[in-house]
A tleap script that builds the chain and sets N, CA, C and O, in Angstrom:
source leaprc.protein.ff14SB
mol = sequence {
  NMET ARG THR ILE LEU VAL ILE LEU SER ALA
  LEU GLY ALA ALA ILE LEU VAL LEU ASN LEU
  LEU LYS GLY TRP GLN ARG ARG ARG ALA ALA
  GLN ARG GLY GLU VAL MET SER ASP HIE VAL
  SER LEU ALA HIE VAL ILE SER VAL PHE VAL
  GLY LEU GLY VAL PHE PHE LEU GLY ALA PHE
  TRP LEU GLU THR ASN SER ALA PRO PRO GLY
  ALA VAL TYR ALA PRO ALA THR ILE GLU ASP
  GLY ALA VAL LYS SER GLY GLY PHE ASP CLYS
}
set mol.1.N position { 0.818 -1.193 0.000 }
set mol.1.CA position { 0.000 0.000 0.000 }
set mol.1.C position { 0.869 1.267 0.000 }
set mol.1.O position { 0.563 2.246 -0.680 }
set mol.2.N position { 1.954 1.222 0.776 }
set mol.2.CA position { 2.836 2.393 0.842 }
set mol.2.C position { 3.470 2.672 -0.509 }
set mol.2.O position { 3.678 3.828 -0.876 }
set mol.3.N position { 3.780 1.612 -1.251 }
set mol.3.CA position { 4.388 1.802 -2.565 }
set mol.3.C position { 3.442 2.551 -3.491 }
set mol.3.O position { 3.860 3.438 -4.235 }
set mol.4.N position { 2.174 2.190 -3.441 }
set mol.4.CA position { 1.176 2.865 -4.267 }
set mol.4.C position { 1.075 4.332 -3.872 }
set mol.4.O position { 0.972 5.203 -4.736 }
set mol.5.N position { 1.103 4.609 -2.571 }
set mol.5.CA position { 1.037 5.995 -2.114 }
set mol.5.C position { 2.239 6.809 -2.576 }
set mol.5.O position { 2.097 7.981 -2.925 }
set mol.6.N position { 3.416 6.201 -2.581 }
set mol.6.CA position { 4.614 6.906 -3.057 }
set mol.6.C position { 4.495 7.203 -4.543 }
set mol.6.O position { 4.827 8.303 -4.985 }
set mol.7.N position { 4.027 6.237 -5.314 }
set mol.7.CA position { 3.871 6.456 -6.749 }
set mol.7.C position { 2.847 7.555 -7.015 }
set mol.7.O position { 3.073 8.435 -7.845 }
set mol.8.N position { 1.717 7.499 -6.304 }
set mol.8.CA position { 0.692 8.524 -6.491 }
set mol.8.C position { 1.170 9.898 -6.047 }
set mol.8.O position { 0.814 10.906 -6.659 }
set mol.9.N position { 1.978 9.949 -4.981 }
set mol.9.CA position { 2.488 11.248 -4.542 }
set mol.9.C position { 3.490 11.813 -5.557 }
set mol.9.O position { 3.545 13.025 -5.761 }
set mol.10.N position { 4.273 10.949 -6.187 }
set mol.10.CA position { 5.196 11.412 -7.226 }
set mol.10.C position { 4.430 11.965 -8.422 }
set mol.10.O position { 4.784 13.010 -8.969 }
set mol.11.N position { 3.386 11.261 -8.820 }
set mol.11.CA position { 2.578 11.757 -9.933 }
set mol.11.C position { 1.881 13.059 -9.554 }
set mol.11.O position { 1.809 13.988 -10.359 }
set mol.12.N position { 1.371 13.124 -8.333 }
set mol.12.CA position { 0.711 14.343 -7.876 }
set mol.12.C position { 1.670 15.521 -7.822 }
set mol.12.O position { 1.309 16.637 -8.198 }
set mol.13.N position { 2.892 15.278 -7.356 }
set mol.13.CA position { 3.886 16.353 -7.297 }
set mol.13.C position { 4.235 16.835 -8.704 }
set mol.13.O position { 4.385 18.035 -8.933 }
set mol.14.N position { 4.361 15.910 -9.632 }
set mol.14.CA position { 4.680 16.300 -11.005 }
set mol.14.C position { 3.558 17.132 -11.615 }
set mol.14.O position { 3.816 18.140 -12.272 }
set mol.15.N position { 2.323 16.715 -11.402 }
set mol.15.CA position { 1.184 17.460 -11.941 }
set mol.15.C position { 1.085 18.833 -11.288 }
set mol.15.O position { 0.819 19.826 -11.965 }
set mol.16.N position { 1.296 18.891 -9.983 }
set mol.16.CA position { 1.222 20.167 -9.272 }
set mol.16.C position { 2.293 21.141 -9.769 }
set mol.16.O position { 1.996 22.302 -10.050 }
set mol.17.N position { 3.522 20.675 -9.875 }
set mol.17.CA position { 4.606 21.537 -10.346 }
set mol.17.C position { 4.352 21.974 -11.786 }
set mol.17.O position { 4.591 23.130 -12.135 }
set mol.18.N position { 3.873 21.058 -12.618 }
set mol.18.CA position { 3.573 21.412 -14.002 }
set mol.18.C position { 2.518 22.509 -14.066 }
set mol.18.O position { 2.682 23.487 -14.796 }
set mol.19.N position { 1.439 22.353 -13.309 }
set mol.19.CA position { 0.381 23.365 -13.329 }
set mol.19.C position { 0.858 24.706 -12.794 }
set mol.19.O position { 0.501 25.749 -13.341 }
set mol.20.N position { 1.651 24.698 -11.743 }
set mol.20.CA position { 2.172 25.949 -11.206 }
set mol.20.C position { 3.087 26.656 -12.208 }
set mol.20.O position { 2.980 27.865 -12.409 }
set mol.21.N position { 3.978 25.899 -12.828 }
set mol.21.CA position { 4.892 26.500 -13.795 }
set mol.21.C position { 4.169 26.966 -15.054 }
set mol.21.O position { 4.497 28.020 -15.600 }
set mol.22.N position { 3.193 26.197 -15.519 }
set mol.22.CA position { 2.439 26.614 -16.703 }
set mol.22.C position { 1.634 27.877 -16.409 }
set mol.22.O position { 1.548 28.760 -17.262 }
set mol.23.N position { 1.042 27.979 -15.215 }
set mol.23.CA position { 0.317 29.190 -14.839 }
set mol.23.C position { 1.242 30.392 -14.784 }
set mol.23.O position { 0.885 31.482 -15.231 }
set mol.24.N position { 2.419 30.190 -14.240 }
set mol.24.CA position { 3.408 31.266 -14.166 }
set mol.24.C position { 3.828 31.690 -15.576 }
set mol.24.O position { 3.953 32.881 -15.860 }
set mol.25.N position { 4.044 30.707 -16.454 }
set mol.25.CA position { 4.420 31.021 -17.827 }
set mol.25.C position { 3.317 31.785 -18.547 }
set mol.25.O position { 3.594 32.731 -19.285 }
set mol.26.N position { 2.080 31.383 -18.338 }
set mol.26.CA position { 0.962 32.065 -19.004 }
set mol.26.C position { 0.845 33.514 -18.531 }
set mol.26.O position { 0.606 34.412 -19.339 }
set mol.27.N position { 1.011 33.743 -17.237 }
set mol.27.CA position { 0.953 35.113 -16.716 }
set mol.27.C position { 2.085 35.961 -17.287 }
set mol.27.O position { 1.872 37.109 -17.678 }
set mol.28.N position { 3.283 35.395 -17.332 }
set mol.28.CA position { 4.422 36.138 -17.882 }
set mol.28.C position { 4.218 36.434 -19.366 }
set mol.28.O position { 4.532 37.531 -19.830 }
set mol.29.N position { 3.695 35.466 -20.109 }
set mol.29.CA position { 3.454 35.669 -21.536 }
set mol.29.C position { 2.366 36.720 -21.751 }
set mol.29.O position { 2.469 37.539 -22.664 }
set mol.30.N position { 1.336 36.703 -20.926 }
set mol.30.CA position { 0.258 37.691 -21.050 }
set mol.30.C position { 0.782 39.093 -20.750 }
set mol.30.O position { 0.358 40.054 -21.392 }
set mol.31.N position { 1.688 39.229 -19.794 }
set mol.31.CA position { 2.264 40.530 -19.472 }
set mol.31.C position { 3.083 41.076 -20.643 }
set mol.31.O position { 3.107 42.284 -20.880 }
set mol.32.N position { 3.743 40.192 -21.360 }
set mol.32.CA position { 4.570 40.605 -22.491 }
set mol.32.C position { 3.780 40.686 -23.797 }
set mol.32.O position { 4.305 41.140 -24.814 }
set mol.33.N position { 2.518 40.247 -23.771 }
set mol.33.CA position { 1.693 40.264 -24.974 }
set mol.33.C position { 2.006 39.134 -25.931 }
set mol.33.O position { 1.737 39.245 -27.127 }
set mol.34.N position { 2.576 38.039 -25.422 }
set mol.34.CA position { 2.931 36.895 -26.266 }
set mol.34.C position { 1.839 35.838 -26.195 }
set mol.34.O position { 0.971 35.888 -25.324 }
set mol.35.N position { 1.887 34.895 -27.102 }
set mol.35.CA position { 0.949 33.770 -27.129 }
set mol.35.C position { 1.704 32.520 -26.685 }
set mol.35.O position { 2.815 32.262 -27.149 }
set mol.36.N position { 1.096 31.741 -25.782 }
set mol.36.CA position { 1.728 30.508 -25.272 }
set mol.36.C position { 1.681 29.403 -26.321 }
set mol.36.O position { 0.677 29.244 -27.015 }
set mol.37.N position { 2.740 28.659 -26.433 }
set mol.37.CA position { 2.806 27.523 -27.336 }
set mol.37.C position { 2.364 26.267 -26.608 }
set mol.37.O position { 2.520 26.164 -25.391 }
set mol.38.N position { 1.810 25.310 -27.347 }
set mol.38.CA position { 1.378 24.046 -26.745 }
set mol.38.C position { 2.451 22.963 -26.850 }
set mol.38.O position { 2.180 21.795 -26.573 }
set mol.39.N position { 3.651 23.338 -27.241 }
set mol.39.CA position { 4.744 22.376 -27.362 }
set mol.39.C position { 5.357 22.089 -25.997 }
set mol.39.O position { 5.060 22.772 -25.017 }
set mol.40.N position { 6.209 21.080 -25.941 }
set mol.40.CA position { 6.905 20.735 -24.702 }
set mol.40.C position { 7.802 21.906 -24.317 }
set mol.40.O position { 8.578 22.411 -25.129 }
set mol.41.N position { 7.680 22.318 -23.078 }
set mol.41.CA position { 8.455 23.474 -22.620 }
set mol.41.C position { 9.321 23.082 -21.433 }
set mol.41.O position { 9.339 21.927 -21.009 }
set mol.42.N position { 10.025 24.049 -20.917 }
set mol.42.CA position { 10.866 23.828 -19.746 }
set mol.42.C position { 10.027 23.387 -18.553 }
set mol.42.O position { 10.499 22.616 -17.718 }
set mol.43.N position { 8.797 23.863 -18.463 }
set mol.43.CA position { 7.916 23.467 -17.358 }
set mol.43.C position { 7.640 21.970 -17.388 }
set mol.43.O position { 7.576 21.327 -16.341 }
set mol.44.N position { 7.479 21.418 -18.574 }
set mol.44.CA position { 7.257 19.975 -18.690 }
set mol.44.C position { 8.487 19.200 -18.229 }
set mol.44.O position { 8.375 18.212 -17.503 }
set mol.45.N position { 9.643 19.651 -18.651 }
set mol.45.CA position { 10.887 18.966 -18.297 }
set mol.45.C position { 11.117 19.024 -16.784 }
set mol.45.O position { 11.486 18.021 -16.174 }
set mol.46.N position { 10.902 20.182 -16.185 }
set mol.46.CA position { 11.078 20.318 -14.736 }
set mol.46.C position { 10.114 19.414 -13.985 }
set mol.46.O position { 10.500 18.772 -13.008 }
set mol.47.N position { 8.863 19.357 -14.430 }
set mol.47.CA position { 7.880 18.525 -13.726 }
set mol.47.C position { 8.227 17.044 -13.831 }
set mol.47.O position { 7.993 16.287 -12.889 }
set mol.48.N position { 8.775 16.630 -14.951 }
set mol.48.CA position { 9.201 15.234 -15.095 }
set mol.48.C position { 10.312 14.917 -14.105 }
set mol.48.O position { 10.277 13.877 -13.448 }
set mol.49.N position { 11.304 15.808 -13.991 }
set mol.49.CA position { 12.408 15.566 -13.059 }
set mol.49.C position { 11.939 15.605 -11.604 }
set mol.49.O position { 12.417 14.822 -10.784 }
set mol.50.N position { 11.018 16.500 -11.277 }
set mol.50.CA position { 10.489 16.543 -9.912 }
set mol.50.C position { 9.731 15.260 -9.598 }
set mol.50.O position { 9.902 14.686 -8.523 }
set mol.51.N position { 8.906 14.810 -10.519 }
set mol.51.CA position { 8.157 13.572 -10.312 }
set mol.51.C position { 9.073 12.369 -10.147 }
set mol.51.O position { 8.874 11.545 -9.254 }
set mol.52.N position { 10.075 12.270 -11.011 }
set mol.52.CA position { 11.026 11.165 -10.896 }
set mol.52.C position { 11.827 11.245 -9.601 }
set mol.52.O position { 12.099 10.224 -8.969 }
set mol.53.N position { 12.202 12.455 -9.210 }
set mol.53.CA position { 12.945 12.619 -7.952 }
set mol.53.C position { 12.129 12.185 -6.753 }
set mol.53.O position { 12.636 11.483 -5.879 }
set mol.54.N position { 10.872 12.594 -6.700 }
set mol.54.CA position { 10.002 12.183 -5.592 }
set mol.54.C position { 9.807 10.675 -5.613 }
set mol.54.O position { 9.821 10.030 -4.564 }
set mol.55.N position { 9.627 10.113 -6.797 }
set mol.55.CA position { 9.439 8.666 -6.900 }
set mol.55.C position { 10.659 7.903 -6.382 }
set mol.55.O position { 10.520 6.985 -5.574 }
set mol.56.N position { 11.859 8.282 -6.848 }
set mol.56.CA position { 13.055 7.548 -6.439 }
set mol.56.C position { 13.398 7.768 -4.968 }
set mol.56.O position { 13.855 6.842 -4.299 }
set mol.57.N position { 13.184 8.977 -4.457 }
set mol.57.CA position { 13.404 9.202 -3.027 }
set mol.57.C position { 12.423 8.385 -2.192 }
set mol.57.O position { 12.800 7.816 -1.168 }
set mol.58.N position { 11.185 8.326 -2.621 }
set mol.58.CA position { 10.186 7.519 -1.908 }
set mol.58.C position { 10.507 6.035 -1.957 }
set mol.58.O position { 10.389 5.336 -0.951 }
set mol.59.N position { 10.916 5.551 -3.133 }
set mol.59.CA position { 11.282 4.136 -3.255 }
set mol.59.C position { 12.487 3.815 -2.383 }
set mol.59.O position { 12.519 2.770 -1.733 }
set mol.60.N position { 13.481 4.702 -2.360 }
set mol.60.CA position { 14.650 4.502 -1.513 }
set mol.60.C position { 14.247 4.494 -0.043 }
set mol.60.O position { 14.728 3.664 0.728 }
set mol.61.N position { 13.365 5.417 0.350 }
set mol.61.CA position { 12.897 5.488 1.740 }
set mol.61.C position { 12.150 4.218 2.122 }
set mol.61.O position { 12.317 3.714 3.232 }
set mol.62.N position { 11.325 3.694 1.214 }
set mol.62.CA position { 10.599 2.458 1.502 }
set mol.62.C position { 11.554 1.281 1.685 }
set mol.62.O position { 11.340 0.442 2.560 }
set mol.63.N position { 12.583 1.215 0.887 }
set mol.63.CA position { 13.523 0.099 0.975 }
set mol.63.C position { 14.398 0.170 2.216 }
set mol.63.O position { 14.803 -0.874 2.727 }
set mol.64.N position { 14.705 1.360 2.721 }
set mol.64.CA position { 15.537 1.444 3.908 }
set mol.64.C position { 14.779 1.006 5.153 }
set mol.64.O position { 15.400 0.606 6.138 }
set mol.65.N position { 13.445 1.074 5.132 }
set mol.65.CA position { 12.636 0.682 6.287 }
set mol.65.C position { 12.106 -0.737 6.183 }
set mol.65.O position { 11.372 -1.173 7.071 }
set mol.66.N position { 12.446 -1.469 5.143 }
set mol.66.CA position { 11.887 -2.801 4.954 }
set mol.66.C position { 12.750 -3.861 5.642 }
set mol.66.O position { 13.907 -3.630 5.994 }
set mol.67.N position { 12.144 -5.012 5.812 }
set mol.67.CA position { 12.845 -6.136 6.452 }
set mol.67.C position { 13.783 -6.796 5.448 }
set mol.67.O position { 13.541 -6.731 4.243 }
set mol.68.N position { 14.850 -7.432 5.929 }
set mol.68.CA position { 15.752 -8.120 5.009 }
set mol.68.C position { 15.075 -9.359 4.413 }
set mol.68.O position { 14.120 -9.877 4.992 }
set mol.69.N position { 15.551 -9.830 3.280 }
set mol.69.CA position { 14.964 -11.030 2.679 }
set mol.69.C position { 15.070 -12.226 3.622 }
set mol.69.O position { 16.092 -12.422 4.279 }
set mol.70.N position { 14.012 -13.013 3.679 }
set mol.70.CA position { 14.002 -14.202 4.531 }
set mol.70.C position { 13.646 -13.937 5.975 }
set mol.70.O position { 13.653 -14.867 6.782 }
set mol.71.N position { 13.335 -12.705 6.330 }
set mol.71.CA position { 12.983 -12.377 7.709 }
set mol.71.C position { 11.584 -12.907 8.029 }
set mol.71.O position { 10.715 -12.961 7.158 }
set mol.72.N position { 11.384 -13.291 9.275 }
set mol.72.CA position { 10.095 -13.815 9.732 }
set mol.72.C position { 9.508 -12.816 10.716 }
set mol.72.O position { 10.192 -12.361 11.633 }
set mol.73.N position { 8.230 -12.476 10.522 }
set mol.73.CA position { 7.582 -11.505 11.389 }
set mol.73.C position { 7.123 -12.168 12.682 }
set mol.73.O position { 6.475 -13.213 12.651 }
set mol.74.N position { 7.458 -11.564 13.810 }
set mol.74.CA position { 6.989 -12.013 15.123 }
set mol.74.C position { 6.008 -10.955 15.627 }
set mol.74.O position { 6.415 -9.823 15.891 }
set mol.75.N position { 4.721 -11.299 15.767 }
set mol.75.CA position { 3.734 -10.298 16.185 }
set mol.75.C position { 3.939 -9.869 17.634 }
set mol.75.O position { 4.644 -10.524 18.402 }
set mol.76.N position { 3.311 -8.767 17.983 }
set mol.76.CA position { 3.379 -8.277 19.368 }
set mol.76.C position { 2.704 -9.277 20.293 }
set mol.76.O position { 1.725 -9.923 19.919 }
set mol.77.N position { 3.237 -9.398 21.508 }
set mol.77.CA position { 2.678 -10.323 22.492 }
set mol.77.C position { 2.482 -9.601 23.823 }
set mol.77.O position { 3.053 -8.538 24.068 }
set mol.78.N position { 1.662 -10.206 24.669 }
set mol.78.CA position { 1.448 -9.667 26.017 }
set mol.78.C position { 2.151 -10.586 27.004 }
set mol.78.O position { 1.838 -11.773 27.096 }
set mol.79.N position { 3.103 -10.024 27.741 }
set mol.79.CA position { 3.846 -10.789 28.745 }
set mol.79.C position { 3.780 -10.052 30.072 }
set mol.79.O position { 4.185 -8.893 30.163 }
set mol.80.N position { 3.274 -10.714 31.093 }
set mol.80.CA position { 3.142 -10.141 32.441 }
set mol.80.C position { 2.340 -8.836 32.422 }
set mol.80.O position { 2.646 -7.903 33.164 }
set mol.81.N position { 1.322 -8.779 31.580 }
set mol.81.CA position { 0.459 -7.609 31.528 }
set mol.81.C position { 1.020 -6.451 30.717 }
set mol.81.O position { 0.384 -5.399 30.635 }
set mol.82.N position { 2.173 -6.613 30.128 }
set mol.82.CA position { 2.775 -5.557 29.324 }
set mol.82.C position { 2.884 -6.028 27.873 }
set mol.82.O position { 3.109 -7.208 27.605 }
set mol.83.N position { 2.725 -5.103 26.963 }
set mol.83.CA position { 2.819 -5.443 25.554 }
set mol.83.C position { 4.278 -5.414 25.123 }
set mol.83.O position { 4.971 -4.408 25.266 }
set mol.84.N position { 4.720 -6.545 24.595 }
set mol.84.CA position { 6.077 -6.633 24.045 }
set mol.84.C position { 5.953 -6.453 22.539 }
set mol.84.O position { 5.235 -7.199 21.873 }
set mol.85.N position { 6.653 -5.465 22.009 }
set mol.85.CA position { 6.504 -5.140 20.593 }
set mol.85.C position { 7.007 -6.273 19.715 }
set mol.85.O position { 7.906 -7.028 20.085 }
set mol.86.N position { 6.399 -6.366 18.543 }
set mol.86.CA position { 6.795 -7.359 17.571 }
set mol.86.C position { 7.837 -6.788 16.643 }
set mol.86.O position { 8.300 -5.660 16.812 }
set mol.87.N position { 8.190 -7.578 15.672 }
set mol.87.CA position { 9.180 -7.125 14.692 }
set mol.87.C position { 9.611 -8.271 13.816 }
set mol.87.O position { 9.038 -9.359 13.867 }
set mol.88.N position { 10.620 -8.024 13.013 }
set mol.88.CA position { 11.132 -9.052 12.111 }
set mol.88.C position { 12.344 -9.710 12.734 }
set mol.88.O position { 13.273 -9.038 13.183 }
set mol.89.N position { 12.325 -11.050 12.758 }
set mol.89.CA position { 13.463 -11.841 13.236 }
set mol.89.C position { 14.287 -12.252 12.032 }
set mol.89.O position { 13.747 -12.706 11.024 }
set mol.90.N position { 15.594 -12.089 12.143 }
set mol.90.CA position { 16.478 -12.417 11.019 }
set mol.90.C position { 16.814 -13.877 10.995 }
set mol.90.O position { 17.548 -14.327 10.115 }
savepdb mol mol.pdb
quit
């Protein structure tokens, strides 16, 4: 589930940055009296790099918190009235 959230957040960040940069470009072009082109622009390139950066940072973050291969999960238990936390046994 976390992987899906990271992918969706990367896509969301790319779309957000693209929309912000395109809006900024349109305002600047309107101030200068120019017409905006529908071709690939610097805003598209920046949004792609931001999206990829968020994706790879998220994937790296997910992998640093994961259990090693072959690990067995030991659930939390109650011992002497206290909860003993669970975790992965190597």
